[in-house]
Structure formats: structure tokens, C-alpha cells
C-alpha positions as CSV (number, residue, x, y, z in Angstrom):
1,M,144.5,93.0,102.1
2,H,145.0,89.8,103.8
3,W,147.1,89.8,107.0
4,L,149.5,87.3,105.5
5,T,150.2,89.7,102.7
6,I,151.0,92.5,105.1
7,V,153.4,90.2,107.1
8,G,155.0,89.2,103.8
9,W,155.6,92.8,102.8
10,I,157.1,93.7,106.2
11,L,159.4,90.6,106.0
12,A,160.5,91.5,102.4
13,I,161.2,95.1,103.4
14,S,163.2,94.0,106.5
15,I,165.3,91.5,104.4
16,G,165.9,94.2,101.8
17,L,167.1,96.7,104.4
18,W,169.3,94.1,106.0
19,L,170.9,93.3,102.6
20,L,171.4,97.0,102.0
21,D,173.1,97.3,105.3
22,R,175.4,94.3,104.6
23,L,176.3,95.8,101.2
24,A,177.1,99.2,102.8
25,T,179.2,97.5,105.5
26,W,181.1,95.6,102.9
27,M,181.7,98.9,100.9
28,E,182.9,100.6,104.1
29,A,185.4,97.7,104.7
30,N,186.8,98.4,101.2
31,G,187.1,102.1,102.0
32,W,184.6,103.3,99.5
33,I,182.0,104.9,101.8
34,Y,181.6,105.8,105.5
35,W,178.7,103.8,106.9
36,R,178.8,102.8,110.6
37,K,182.3,102.5,112.1
38,S,183.9,105.7,110.7
39,Q,182.1,108.9,110.1
40,G,182.8,111.8,107.9
41,T,184.0,114.9,109.6
42,S,182.8,118.4,109.0
43,S,186.1,119.2,107.2
44,R,185.4,116.4,104.7
45,V,181.9,117.8,104.0
46,G,183.3,121.3,103.8
47,N,186.0,120.2,101.3
48,A,183.3,118.5,99.2
49,F,181.2,121.7,99.1
50,L,184.3,123.7,98.3
51,E,185.1,121.5,95.4
52,I,181.5,122.0,94.1
53,Q,181.7,125.7,94.7
54,S,185.0,125.9,92.7
55,M,183.1,124.7,89.6
56,F,180.9,127.7,89.8
57,D,183.4,130.2,91.2
58,P,186.9,129.6,89.8
59,G,188.3,132.1,92.3
60,K,188.0,129.4,95.1
61,E,190.5,127.2,93.3
62,H,193.4,128.7,95.2
63,I,191.8,127.7,98.5
64,I,191.6,124.1,97.5
65,E,195.2,124.1,96.2
66,A,196.4,125.7,99.5
67,K,194.7,123.0,101.5
68,Q,196.2,120.3,99.4
69,E,199.7,121.8,99.7
70,E,199.3,122.1,103.4
71,K,198.4,118.4,103.7
72,Y,201.5,117.2,101.8
73,Q,204.0,119.8,102.9
74,K,207.4,118.4,103.8
75,P,209.4,119.9,106.7
76,A,212.3,122.2,105.8
77,P,215.8,120.9,106.3
78,G,216.4,123.1,109.5
79,D,213.1,122.0,111.2
80,P,213.4,119.8,114.2
81,P,212.2,116.2,113.7
82,P,208.5,115.5,114.5
83,R,207.8,114.4,118.0
84,D,206.8,110.8,118.6
85,P,203.2,110.9,120.0
86,V,203.8,107.8,122.1
87,P,206.8,107.9,124.4
88,P,209.0,104.8,124.4
89,P,208.4,102.5,127.4
90,S,210.6,103.2,130.3
91,R,213.2,100.6,131.0
92,T,213.9,99.8,134.5
93,P,216.9,97.7,135.4
94,S,216.0,94.3,136.5
95,P,217.3,93.2,139.9
């Protein structure tokens, strides 16, 4: 193999990987995948495996339903309002 052919292959593979990275970055910006900036958490991976397991073991279906209900559960009428995580800025009287 001629050295120019080897350089050509290395260049072609590098450009291909760069284009694949650009495509994945664009897909992440659209929220389709997690690529560089945001990463999946272990709970996401666990939920994915739980979904797959529920196909083979229907008894796990209630666990998935409970997790989904917990995520979208509304507070009861007597519950105190949720606390604001960021306190409002203190206002000092101007002189």
C-alpha cells in the first residue's frame, strides 16, 4: 500500500467520525439522544431495563405504573405549597 493511500484512509475516517459527531450533536440539540452535554442517569437506564423486563415478566408492570404515578402525582388540597428553591432577593431600603 502506498503511503498516500494510508493517509487518504486516515483522513476519510477522521472526516467520517467528525460528521458522525456533528450529527449526534444536532440530534442532542433536538432532544432525541444524549451525546455530550447531558448524560443519562442510572435511573434512566434502570427504567429502560425495567420496561424490557416487563415484556418478559408481566408482574413487573405494577412497578412501572407506580413510578409513573409518583412522577405525576399532584399534591393533596391540605398539603402546604411547595417551597421555592431560590429565595427572593432581599430588599434593603435605599438611603
